[in-house]
KETIZA-723014 format. One record per residue: x, y, z of N, C-alpha, C, O, CB in turn; residue in one letter. Coordinates in steps of 0.1 Angstrom, whole numbers, plus 5000, padded with zeros to 4 digits. Glycine has a CB too. Layout:
N
XYZXYZXYZXYZXYZa;...
END
This chain:
481
196723202739195923152751194923042746194822932752195223262758x;194223082736193122982731193822862725193322752727192223052720x;194922882718195622762712196122672723196122552722196722812702x;196722732733197222652744196122582751196322462755198022742755x;194922642753193822572760193322462751192922352757192722672763x;193322482738192822372729193822252729193322142729192722422715x;195122282730196122182731195922102744196121972744197522232730x;195622162755195422092768194122002767194121892772195322192780x;193122052760191921982759191921862749191121782750190822072755x;192921862741193021762730193321622737194221612745194121802720x;192621512733192921382738194421342735194921382725192021272733x;195021282744196421252742196621152731197721152725197021192755x;195721062728195820972716195921052704196521002694194620872716x;195421162703195521252691196721342692197521352682194221342690x;196921392704198121482706199421412704200321472698198121542720x;199521292707200821212706200721112695201521012695201221142720x;199921132685199821042674201121052666201621172664198621072665x;201720942662203120952654203021042642202121032634203520812650x;204021132642204121222630205121172620205021202608204621362634x;206021082624207021022614207020872616206520822626208521092617x;207620802606207620662607208320602619207920502625208220612595x;209420672623210220622634209420642647209820582657211520692635x;208420732647207620752660206720632662206220612674206820882659x;206420552652205520432654206320332662207420282658205020382641x;205820282673206520192682206620052675205620002671205820172696x;207720002674208019872669207419852655207519942647207519752679x;206919742652206319702639207319722628206919762617205119792637x;208619682630209619692620209319612608209519652596210919662625x;208719492610208519392599207419462590207419452578208019252605x;206319512596205319582588205819702580205419722569204219622598x;206719772587207319892580208119842567208119902557208319972589x;208919732569209719682558208919632546209419632535210619562563x;207619602548206819552537206119672532206019682519205819452542x;205519762540204619862535205319972528204820032518203719912546x;206420022534207120142529207620122515207420202506208320182538x;208320002511208719982497207519982487207620032476209519862495x;206419932492205119922484204620062481204220092470204019852491x;204720152491204320292489205220362480204920442471204220372502x;206520342481207520402473207420372459207620452450208920362477x;207020242456206820202441205720282435205820312423206520062440x;204720322442203620412437204220552434203920612424202420422448x;205020602444205520732442206520742430206620852424206320772454x;207120632427208120632415207320602402208020582392209220522418x;206020592402205320572390205220422386204720392375206020642379x;205620332394205520182392204420122400204520102412206920112395x;203320102393202120052399202419902403202719822394200820062390x;202419862416202719732420201619632415200519672412203019722435x;202019502415201019402412199819402421198719382416201719262412x;200119412434199019432444198719572446199519642452199419362457x;197619622441197219762442196719802455196419922458196319802431x;196419712464195919742477196819672488197419562485194419702478x;196819722500197519662511196519632522195619722525198719742516x;196519522528195619492539196419472552197119382554194819362536x;196219572561196919572574196019502584194919552586197419712578x;196519402591195719332601196519312614197719292614195219202594x;195719302624196219282637195319332648194319392645197619352638x;195619312661194719362672194519512672195319582666195319312686x;193519562678193219702678194319782686194819722696191819732683x;194619902682195519982690196919952689197719982698195119982704x;197419892678198819852676199519942666200719922664198919702672x;198820032660199520132651199220112636200020162628200920122653x;198220042632197920022618197620162611198320192602196719932616x;196620232617196220362611197420462613197720542604194920412617x;198020462624199120552627200220542618200820642614199620532642x;200620412614201720402605201420462591202220522584202020252603x;200120442586199720492573199820642573200320702564198320452570x;199320702585199320852586200720902587201021012582198420902598x;201620832594203020872595203720862581204520952578203820792605x;203420762573204020752560203520862551204320932544203720612554x;202320892552201721002544202321132547202621212539200221012546x;202521162561203121282565204621292561205021402557203021292581x;205321182561206721182558206921192543207921262539207421062564x;206121132535206321142520205321242513205221232501206021002515x;204821332521203921442516202821382507202621422496204821532507x;202021292513200821242506199621292513199621312525200921092507x;198521302505197121332510196421202514196421112506196321422499x;195921202526195221082531193721102530193221202535195621052546x;193021012523191621012523191120902531191120782526191021002508x;190720932544190420822553188920812554188220902556191020862567x;188520682552187120652553186920532563187620432563186620612539x;185820552571185520442581184520352574183920382564184920502593x;184420232580183520132574182120182572181420142563183520002583x;181620262581180320312580180020402567178920432564179920392592x;181220452561181120532550181020462536180620512526182320632550x;181420332537181520262523181020112524181620032518183020262518x;180020092532179619952534178919892521179119782517178619932546x;178019972515177219922504177919952491178720032489175819992505x;177419872481177919882467177920022462178820072456177119782458x;176720082464176520222459177520322465178020412459175120262461x;177720302478178720392486180120372480180820472478178720362501x;180520252478181920222473182020282459183120342457182220072473x;181120262451181220312437181220462437181920522429180020262428x;180420522446180320672446181420742453181920842448179020702453x;181920682464182920752472184320692469185220772465182620732487x;184520562471185820512469186220512455187420532452185920362475x;185320482446185620472432186120612427187020612419184420432424x;185420722431185920852427187320882433188220932426184920962432x;187420852446188820872452189920792446191020842445188720832467x;189620682440190620592434191220662421192220622416190120462431x;190420752416190920812403191320962404191821022395189820802393x;191121022416191521162418193021182420193721092423190721212430x;193421302418194821342420194821452430193821532431195521382407x;195821462438196021562448196521692441197421692432197021522459x;196021812445196421942440197621992446198422062440195222032441x;197921962459198922022467199921922472201021962477198422102478x;199721792471200621692476201221612465200821622454199921602486x;202221522469202821442458201921332453202021282442204021372464x;200921302461199921192457198921172467198821252477200721062455x;198021072465196921042473197020902478197320812470195621062466x;196720872491196620742496195320722502194920802511197820712506x;194520622499193220592504193320502515193820392514192320542493x;192720532527192720452539191320412542190520492546193420532550x;191120282542189720222545189820152558190420042558189220132533x;189320202569189420142582188320032583187220052578189220242593x;188619932590187719832595186919762584185719762584186719892605x;187619712574186919642562186219522567185319472560187919612551x;186719462578186119342583184719372589183919282593186919282594x;184319502589183019542594181919532583180819552586183019682599x;182319502570181419492559180619362562181219252562182119492546x;179319372563178519252565178119192551177619262543177219282573x;178319062549178019002536176619002532176218992521178618862535x;175719012542174319002540173619142539173019182529173518922549x;173919222550173319352550173919442540173219532535173519412563x;175219422537175919512527176219432515177419432510177219562534x;175219362509175519282497176119352486175619462483174219212493x;177119292480177819352469178919452473179619502464176819432460x;179119472486180119562490181519522487182319592482180019592505x;181819392490183119342488183419332472184519362468183319202494x;182419292465182619282450182919422444183819432435181319212443x;182219522449182419652444183819702447184519772439181419752449x;184219672459185619712464186719642456187719702453185719692479x;186419522452187319442444187519512430188619532425186919292443x;186419552424186419622412187219752412187919782403185019642407x;187019822423187719952425189219922426190020002420187220032437x;189619822433191019792436191719762422192819802420191219672446x;191019682414191619642401191819762391192719762383190719542394x;191119872393191219992384191820112391192020212384189820022379x;192120102404192620222411193920282405194820212401192820192425x;194020412406195320482402195920532414197020602413195020592392x;195420512426196020552438196120432448195320342447195220672445x;197220432456197320322466196120312475195720412481198520332473x;195620192478194520172487195020092499195519982496193320102480x;194920142511195320062523194020042531193320132534196320152532x;193819912534192719872543193219812556194319762557191919762536x;192419832567192819782580191719682585190519702581193019892590x;192119582592191119492598191719422610192919402611190719382587x;190819392619191219322631191219172628192119092632190319342644x;190219132620190218982616190018972601188918992596189018902624x;191118952594191018952579190618812574190418802561192318992572x;190418712582190318582577188918542576188618422574191018482586x;187918622576186518592574186318552559187018602550185618712577x;185418462557185318392544184918502533185518502522184118292544x;184118592537183618692526184718792522184618862512182418762531x;185918792530187018882527188018812518189018882515187618932539x;187818692514188818612506189218692493190318702490188318472503x;188218742486188618822473189518942476190418972469187418872466x;189319002488190219112491191619062495192619132491189619192503x;191718952502193018892506193818862494195018882493192818772515x;193118802483193818762471194418872463195418862456192918682463x;193718992464194219112456195119192464195719292458193019192452x;195319172477196019272486197419212491197619092492195219312497x;198219312493199519282500199219272515198819372521200619392498x;199319152521199019132535200219172544201319132543198618992537x;199819262554200819312563200419292577199319342581201119472561x;201019212585200619172598201319272608202419312607201119032601x;200419312618200919392629200819312642199819242644200119522631x;201819312650201919232662201519312674201619442674203319172665x;200919252684200619322697201919372703202919302703199719232707x;201819492709203019542715203319482729202319442736202919692717x;204519472733204819412746204519522757204419632754206319362746x;204519472769204319552781205419662782205219772785204219472794x;206719622780207819712781207719822770208019932773209119642779x;207319782758207219892748206119992751206320112749206919822734x;205019942756203920042760204420122772204120242772202619962764x;205120062782205620142793206520252788206420362793206320052803x;207420222779208320322774207620442767208020552769209220262764x;206520412760205720512753205020602764205020722763204620442743x;204520542774203820612785204720702792204420812797203120512794x;206020652794207020732801207320862793207420972799208320652804x;207420842780207720962772206621062772206821182772208020922757x;205321022773204221112773204221182787203921302788202921032771x;204521112798204621172811205621282812205421382818204821062822x;206821252806207821352806207421482798207721592802209121302800x;206721452786206321562778205221652785205221772783205721522765x;204321582793203321652801203821702814203021772821202121562802x;205021662818205421712832204721642843204521702854205321862833x;204321512841203521442851204421352859205221272853202421362843x;204221352872204921262881204421112879203221092880204821302895x;205221022876204720882874205720782880206920802881204420852859x;205020662884205820552889205820452877204920432870205220482902x;207020382876207120282865206220162869205720102859208620232864x;206020132881205120022885203720062881202919972876205120002900x;203320182882201920222878201820212863200820172859201620372883x;202820262856202720252841202720112837202020072827203920322835x;203420012844203419872840202019822843201519742835204519792848x;201319862853200019812857199019852845198219772840199519862871x;199119982841198320032830198519952817197619912810198520182827x;199819932814200219852802199719712802199219662792201719852800x;199719642814199219512815197719502813197219412806199619452828x;197019602818195619602817195119632803194019602800195019692828x;195919702795195519742782195619622772195019632761196519852777x;196219512775196219392767196819422753196319372743194819332766x;197819512752198519542740197819652732198419692722198519422731x;196819712737196119822730196719952735196420002746194519822732x;197520022726198220142730197220252732197320332741199220192719x;196120262724195120372726194520352740194320452747194020362715x;194120232744193520212756194520252768194020322777193120072758x;195720222766196720252777196820402778196920462789198120192774x;196920482767197120622767195920692773196020782781197320682753x;194720632769193420692775193420672790193020762798192120622769x;193820552795193820532810194820622817194620682828194220382813x;196020642810197020732816196520872817196720942827198320732807x;195820922807195321062807194221072818194121172825194721092793x;193320972819192320982829192820992843192321062851191420862828x;193920912846194520912859195221052861195121122872195520792862x;196021092851196921212853196021342854196321422863197821232840x;194921352846194121472847193221462860192821572865193321482835x;192921342864192021342876192821362889192221412899191321212877x;194021322890194821322902196121402901196721432912195121172907x;196521442890197721522889199021442889200121502887197721622900x;198921312892200121232893199621082890198521052891200821242906x;200621002887200320862884201120772892202320752890200520822869x;200420722903201120632913200420492913199320482907201120702927x;201120402918200620262918199320252925198420182921201620172924x;199220322937198020302945196720372938195620312938198120372959x;197020482931195920552924195520462912194320442909196220692919x;196420412905196220332893195420212896194420172889197520292885x;195820142907195120012910193620042915192819952913195819952922x;193420162920192020202924191220242912190020212912192120312935x;191820302902191020362891190920272879189920252873191620502887x;192120212875192120142862191720002865192319932873193620152856x;190719952858190219822859190519752846190919812836188719812862x;190319622845190619542834190019592821188819622822190319402836x;190619582810190119632797189119522792189419402792191319652787x;187919562788187019472783186819502768187119612763185619482790x;186319412760186119432746184719512745184019532755186019292739x;184419552733183319642730182019552735182019432733183219692715x;181119622740179919562746178719572736178519682730179519632759x;177919472734176819472726175819572731175719602743176219342724x;175019632722174119732726173119692736172619772744173419792714x;172619562735171619512744172219502759171519542768171119372740x;173519472760174119462773174319602778174119632790175519392773x;174619702769174819842773173519892779173519962789175219922762x;172419872772171119922776170719862789170119932798170019902766x;170919732791170519662803171419722815170819732826170719512802x;172619752812173519802823173019942827173019982839175019812818x;172420022818171920152821170520142828170320212838171820242808x;169620062823168320062828168019972840167320002849167420022817x;168719852841168419752851169419742862169119712873168319612844x;170719772859171719752870172519872873173819862873172619632865x;171919982876172720102879173120112893172720202900171920222875x;174020022897174420022911175520132914175520192924174919882916x;176520142904177620232906177720332894177420282883179020162908x;177920452896178020552885179220512876179020512863178220692890x;180320472881181520452873181220322864181820312853182720432881x;180420232869180220112861179320142849179520092838179620002870x;178320222852177420262841178120342830177920332818176220342846x;179020432835179820512826180720432817180820452805180620622833x;181320332824182220242816181420162806181920122795182920142826x;180120132809179320052799179120132786179220072775177920012806x;178820262788178520342776179820372769179820392756177820462780x;180920382776182220402769182620282761183220302750183320432780x;182320162765182720052758181619992749181819882744183119942767x;180620062746179520022737180120012723180920082719178320112738x;179519912716179919892702179420002693179820022681179419762697x;178420082697177820192689178620322691179220342702176420212693x;178620412681179320542683178320622692177220592695179620602669x;178920742695178220832705176820872700175820862708179020952708x;176720922688175420962684174320852682173220872684175521042671x;174820742678173920622676173420582690172320542692174520512668x;174420572700174020532713172920622719172020582726175220522722x;173120762717172220852722170820832716169820842722172620992719x;170820792703169520762696168820642703167620632705169720742681x;169620542706169120412712168520452726167420412729170220302714x;169220532734168720572747167520662746166620642754169820642755x;167520752737166420842735165120772732164120812737166720942724x;165220672723163920602719163520492729162320472731164120532705x;164420442737164120332746163720382760163120312767165220232747x;164120502764163820552777162320562780161820512790164420692779x;161520612770160020612773159520472773158420452780159320702761x;160120372767159620242768159920172781159120092787160220152756x;161120212787161520142799161020212812160620142821163020132799x;161120342812160720412825159220432825158620462815161520552826x;158620402836157120412837156620542843155520572840156720302846x;157420622850156920742856157320862847158420872842157620762870x;156420952844156721072836157921152841158721202833155521152834x;158021172854159221252859160521182856161521252853159021282874x;160521052857161820982854162120992839163321012836161620832857x;161120982830161421002816161921142813162821162805160120982808x;161321242820161721382817163221402821163921462814160821482825x;163521352833164921372838165921302828167021352825165121312853x;165621182823166421102815166621172801167821182796165920972813x;165521222796165621292783166321422784167021472775164221312777x;166221492796166921612797168421592798169221672792166421682810x;168821482804170221442804170721412791171821452787170521322814x;169921342782170321312769170421432760171321442752169321212763x;169521532762169621652754170921732758171521792749168421742757x;171321732770172521792774173721722768174721782764172721802790x;173721582768174721502762174921542748176021552743174521352764x;173821552741173921592726174521722725175321742715172521602721x;174221822734174821952732176321952734177122012727174222052742x;176721882745178221872748178921802737180021832733178421792761x;178321692731178921622720179121712708180121702701178121502716x;178121792705178221882693179421982695180122012686176921952690x;179522032707180522122711181922052710182922112705180322192725x;182021932714183221852713183721832699184821842696183121722721x;182721792691183021752677183321882668184321882661181821672671x;182421972669182522092659183322212665183722302658181122132655x;183522212679184222322685185622282689186422372693183522382696x;185922152688187222112692187422102707188622072711188222202686x;186422112715186522112730186421962734185321922739185422192736x;187421882732187321742734187321702749187021592753188421662727x;187621802757187621782772186121752776185821692787188221902780x;185121802768183721792771183221652769182121622773182921892763x;184021562763183521432760183221352773182421262773184621352751x;184021382783183821312796182321342801181721252807184821352807x;181821462799180521492803179421422795178421392800180321642802x;179721392783178821322774178621182780177521132780179421312760x;179721112784179520982790178820982803178020892806180920912791x;179121092811178421102824176921122822176121062830179021222832x;176521202812175121222810174421102803173221072806174921352803x;175121042794174520922787174320802797173320742797175420882775x;175320782805175320672814174620702827173420672829176720622817x;175420752837174720782850173620882849172620872857175820842860x;173720972840172621072839171221002836170221042842172921172828x;171220912827170020842824169620732835168520722838170220772810x;170720662839170520552849169920602861168920542867171720472852x;170420712867169920762880168820862879168420922889171120812888x;168320882866167120962865165920892870164920962873167021012850x;165920762872164820692877164720692892165520632898164720542872x;163820772897163620792912162220762916162020722927164020932915x;161220792908159820782912159120652908158120612914159120892907x;159620582897158920472892159820352890161020352893158320502880x;159220252884159920122881160420122867160320222860159120002884x;160920002863161419982850160519872843160219772848162919932850x;160019912831159119822824159919702818161119712815158419892813x;159319592815159919472809159719482793159919382787159419342815x;159219592788159019602774160319572766161419602771158419742770x;160119522754161319492746162019612741161319722739160919392734x;163319612739164019722733163619742719163419642712165519702735x;163519862715163119892701164219962693165020032699161919982701x;164319932680165320002672164920142670163820172668165519922659x;165920232671165620382671164920412657165420382646166920462672x;163820492659163020532647163820622638163720612625161720602651x;164720702643165520792635166520712626166720742615166220882644x;167120612632168020532624167320452613167820432602168820432633x;166120392617165320322607164920422596164920382584164120262613x;164520542599164120632589165320672580165120682568163520762596x;166420692586167620722578168020612568168420642557168820752587x;167820492573168120372565167120372553167520342542168120252573x;165920402556164820402545165120512536164820492524163520402552x;165620622541165820742532167120742525167420822517165620862540x;167920642528169320642523169320632507170020702501170120522529x;168420542503168320522488167820652481168320692470167420402484x;166920722488166320842482167420952482167621022472165120892491x;168220952493169421052493170421022482170921112475170121052506x;170620892479171620852469171120892455171820942447171920702469x;169820872453169220912440169321062438169621112427167720872439x;169021132449169121282448170521322445170721422437168621352462x;171521262451172921292449173321272434174021352428173821222458x;172821162428173121132415172521232405173121272395172620992411x;171221272408170621372399171421502400171721572390169121392403x;171821542412172521672414173921662407174321762401172821692430x;174521542407175821532400175721542385176521612379176421392403x;174621482379174321502365174121642361174721702352173121422360x;173221712369172821852366174021942369174222042361171621902375x;174821912378176022012381176922012370177522112366176721972395x;177221892364178121882352177521962340178222022333178321732348x;176221952338175622012326175422172328175522242319174321952323x;175222202341175022352344176222422348176222542350173922362354x;177322342350178622402354178422482367178922592369179122502343x;177822412377177722472390177922362401178022242397176322542392x;177922392413178122292424176922212427175722262424178522362437x;177122092432175922012436175122072447173822062446176421872440x;175722142456174922212467174022312461172822322465175822282477x;174422392451173622492444172522422437171322472437174422582434x;172822312430171722242423170722192432169522202429172322122415x;171022132444170122082453169322192460168122172463170822002464x;169922312461169222412469168322492459167222532463170222502475x;168722522447168022612438167422552426166422602421169022712434x;168022442420167522392408166522272410165522272403168722352399x;166922182419166022062420164622102424163722042418166621972431x;164422192433162922222437162222262424161022232423162922332447x;162822342415162122382403161822272394160722262387162922492396x;162722182393162622062384161521972389160721912381163921982382x;161521952402160521862408159121922406158121852402160721842424x;159022062408157722122405157322112390156122092387157822272409x;158322122381158022112367157421972364156521962357159322132359x;158121872369157621732366156321692372155621612367158721632371x;155921762383154721722390153521812386152421772388154921732405x;153821932380152722022377152522032362151422052357153022152383x;153622032354153422052339152621942333152821822337154822062333x;151821972323151121872315151721842302151221752295149721932312x;152821902299153521872287154421742289155621752290154422002283x;153721632289154421502292155421472282156521432286153321402293x;155221482269156321442259157621522261158721472261155821472245x;157421652264158721732267159421692279160621692280158321882268x;158621652290159321602302160021472299161021452305158321592313x;159421392291160021262288161321292280162321232283159021172279x;161221382270162421412263163521472272164721442270162121522252x;163221552281164121612291164821502299166021502301163421712300x;164021402304164621292311165621202303166621172308163421202317x;165221182290166121102282167421182278168421122277165421072270x;167221312276168521392273169421392284170721392282168121532269x;168921392296169821402308170221262313171121252321169221472320x;169621152307170021022311169420982325170020892332171521012312x;168321032328167620992341167120852340166520812330166521092345x;167420762350166820632350165520632358165020732362167920532357x;164920512360163620492365163520552379162520622382163220352366x;164620532388164520582401164620732401163920802409165720522410x;165420792393165520932392164220992388163721102394166620972383x;163520932378162220992373161220972385160421062387161720912361x;161220862393160320852404160520952414159521002420160520722410x;161820992417162121092427161521232422161021302430163721102429x;161721262409161321392404159821402402159121502405162021432391x;159221292396157821302392156821262402155621292402157621212379x;157321172412156421142423155221052418155420952411155921262430x;154021092420152821012415152721012400151920932395151521072421x;153421092393153321092378154421002372154721002360153421242373x;155120932381156220842376155820752364156520752354156820762387x;154720682365154320582355153920662342154320612331153120502359x;153320772343152920852331154220892323154220872311152220972335x;155220942331156420992324157220872318157720882307157321072334x;157220762326157920652320157320592307158020552298158020542330x;156020592307155320552294155620642283155820592272153820542296x;155620772286156020872275157420852271157820862259155821012280x;158320812280159720792276159920672267160720672258160620772289x;159120562270159120442262158620472248159220432238158320332269x;157520552247157020592234158020672226158220642214155720672235x;158720762233159720842226160920762222161420782211160120952235x;161320672230162420582227162120502214162920482205162820482239x;160820452214160420372202160420452190160820412179159020312204x;159820572191159820672179161220702174161420702162159020792183x;162120732183163420762179164120642173164920662163164320812190x;163820522178164420402172163920382158164720342149164020282181x;162620412156162020402142162620502132162920472121160520422143x;162820622138163520722129164920682126165320702114163420862136x;165620632135167020592132167020482122167920472113167820552145x;166120382124166020272114165720332100166320282090165020172118x;164820422098164520482085165720552080166020542068163320572086x;166420632088167620702084168620612079169320632069168120802095x;168820502086169820402082169520342069170320322060169920292093x;168220312067167720252055167920342043168320302032166220212055x;167720472045167820572035169320582031169720592019167320702039x;170220582041171720592038172120472030172920482021172520602051x;171620352034171920232027171520242012172320202003171220102033x;170320292010169920301996170720401988171020371976168420351996x;171120511994172020601987173420541984174020561973172220731995x;173920461993175220391990175120291979175920281970175720322003x;173920221979173720121968173620191955174120141945172520041971x;172920311955172720381942174020441936174120461924171720501944x;175020461945176320511940177320411936178420441931177020601951x;177020281937177920181933178220181918177320221910177320041937x;179420141914179820141899178820051892178419941897181320091897x;178520081879177620011871176220061871175420021863177619871875x;175920141881174520201882174520341877175420411880174020191896x;173520371869173420511864172920601875171820571880172520521850x;173620701878173220791888172320901883172720961873174420851895x;171220921888170221021884170821161887171321181898168921001891x;170621261878171121391881170221451893169021441893171021481869x;170921521902170321571914170021721913169821791924171021541926x;170021781901169821921900171122001897172121931895169221971913x;171022121896172222211892173322211903173222261914171822361890x;174422141899175622141908176822181900176822171887175822001914x;177822231906179122261899179222411896178222481897179122181886x;180422451893180822591891180122651878179722761878182322611890x;179922561867179422621856177922661857177422741849179522521845x;177322611867175922651869175822791873175022871869175222561880x;176722831883176722971887177223071877176823181875177522991901x;178223021869178823111858178023111846178023211838180323061854x;177123021844176323011832174923071833174123041825176222871827x;174723141844173423211845172323121849171223141845173123281832x;172623011856171622931861171322811851170222751851170323011863x;172322781842172122671832172422541839173122531848172922691819x;171922441834172222301839173522251833174322331828171022211835x;173722121835175022061831175222081816176422091812175121921835x;174222071808174322071793174122211788174022231776173421981787x;174122311796174122451792172622501789172522611785174922471780x;171622411792170222461789169722531801169922491813169322341785x;169022631798168322701809167122631814166322581806167922841805x;167022621827165822551833164722641834163622591839166222491846x;
END
């Protein structure tokens, strides 16, 4: 019963995602290029191009084909979105490790990087260069997807990658897919209605399936009259400023506000953060602010249940509460003309990102040395080491500890806090002392080698040899010392 209810609640774009290569609609040219490339990896022949770049309009099957190939050839898919690997440090830490790992239960690993054209050359400086370095050394196939691969900063990726083009699907192909879904769901449908949905999707299969599900679940059937009333033209993603203006300034129709938040360029959690921080700036009456924030709190609750509980049918309520719930919360007061502000939570996370990365690197070093997990290190070991570095007065020993573990300046700053400069000076002194000791040891070894060269008389070094022990402690000439 529970499993059946979960299957009904599952979005159709997930429920009817292709399981096999033949299930991917059309794209025969892309299949003929990509499949032999994957097979060469499976046969142990690393191709000249170690990465493949799939490009084309959204919703045409780029990601679906990769997942279908992985399913058919028993490969493990490591899928990463652009938000996971934008910066150089992210790529080296996440993608670099994935490029060298091996699957324990599958034939191999295939790395899928979605939306590489989302890497910003200024905000994510060094990201493309780091990805290029990973591709050159990878031991696993790397597949990247992009809507627009011709941006200037992506040229190094294009030169290293096998380019695979995906074409927009025709109206008839989309209609055929929608008909199969209707038959599987037992939904009454008109071909004219399906054609209308396909035309409005502009080649985006995901959009067409979402529209079909919205009509079918809302009305129980898909007819031309219902579709013309409900399905409106597909728009591209809307900038956050336009989304916020649609919510705060122009809430004339509930469906229009809901559509604005659905088509926002931001993901659900980030959009909630934008609305949460800007509502007190825009709404002037305390009661309006209270109602809007109450709607956002409920949206957050439904979103968490949808994501972590698998109840994806609740996603519709999230949009209702984020859009109309906030827009029509304004009843007692007006709207301020104050400028929109960037969410404090997102700014704080961005500022703390480097700190989190340093913490992860320390935990990784300690976990290898202590033979335990990083989570255990962060929970039980790190607090003790931080207290040690900030409270102990044995500075030379702390410096020696940092050098033995290979902690860099940022790691020492994280651990020592206000004592960072003191520890770093002690580390420099210890490094200098060790360098001097190594130099002296090297000089001593050199002198010993010189002394052993032929033509030089070697000075006796004391009683050595078997006759010393047999002769009762006598030297080389038999004399007692």
